[in-house]
N, C-alpha and C positions, 0 to 999 in steps of 0.2 A: 289391178293397177298399178301395184309397188312394182312387176319388172319392168313395166314402160316406164315408173316414173326414175328407177333406177338406169337406167338403159341412158335415160336424160341426162341425169347428172355425172355420169361417167364419161357421158359426150362433153361436156360441159367442161371438165374438170381431169385434172392427174393425181397418181398417187404421189403423195407425202412418203420419201422414203424412210424408210424404218418406221412406220408407223398403219395405222390403219385407214388413215385420213387421206382427204383428195383437195387439191387448189384447185379454184378457178384456172382453167387458162388464160395468161394472156389476151388481152382486148376481148374477151367475152365477159358479158354481166347475165347474173341470174335472177328470176323474180316469182315466187312461191304464193300464190293466192292473191294475186293483187297488190302483194306488201311489199315493203322497200325490195330496194333493185340492189342486189348485192355484186359488188366489183373485184375485192380482191379478197374473200369469202375462202374459209377452209371449212370441208364440210365434211361430216361423221354419218356413215348410212349402217345406224344398227337396224336390230332385227324390229326390232318396236317401234323405231323413231328417227328424225334426221335432225343431227345440228349441224348450225352454220354459221361458223363462230368471224368476227370482222374486227378490226382495231377502229374506233373514230374517236380523234382527238385523247387520243392516250389511254382510253377507256376499252377495256374487251366487251364488246354485244355477243352473245348470243342467244339465237333463236331456235325454237325449237317446233319441231311440225311434227305428229303422228301421221304414219304411213296412211291412216285411213282417211285422216282430215285433206289431205291434199289433192287439190280439187281442177287448180291448171297451173302452170308452170309455162315462162316465157323465159327463152334466151335471146342473145343479142351479141354479134360481136362484127369485127371488121373485116370486108370484104375482100376474099385475097385476087389480087390482078392475077388473072388467067393466062397472062402473054407470058407472063416471067416462068 
């Protein structure tokens, strides 16, 4: 399943120039394993783990997930107007 999870992370985010990290696309939120919902996070996709970093109230919060421990992912975003 790691390949599938990687594709979902890649869909929901974009590369951060000059780093191996990715940041969530504007208007996209992500939830892993029914945990908190991330809206302005930076994601690092390591070989054995995923780190999701978000800043809240002046603090940096890092959440770590073992690839094998990821069971569900939910993404949500604003629906684009097809008429444009």
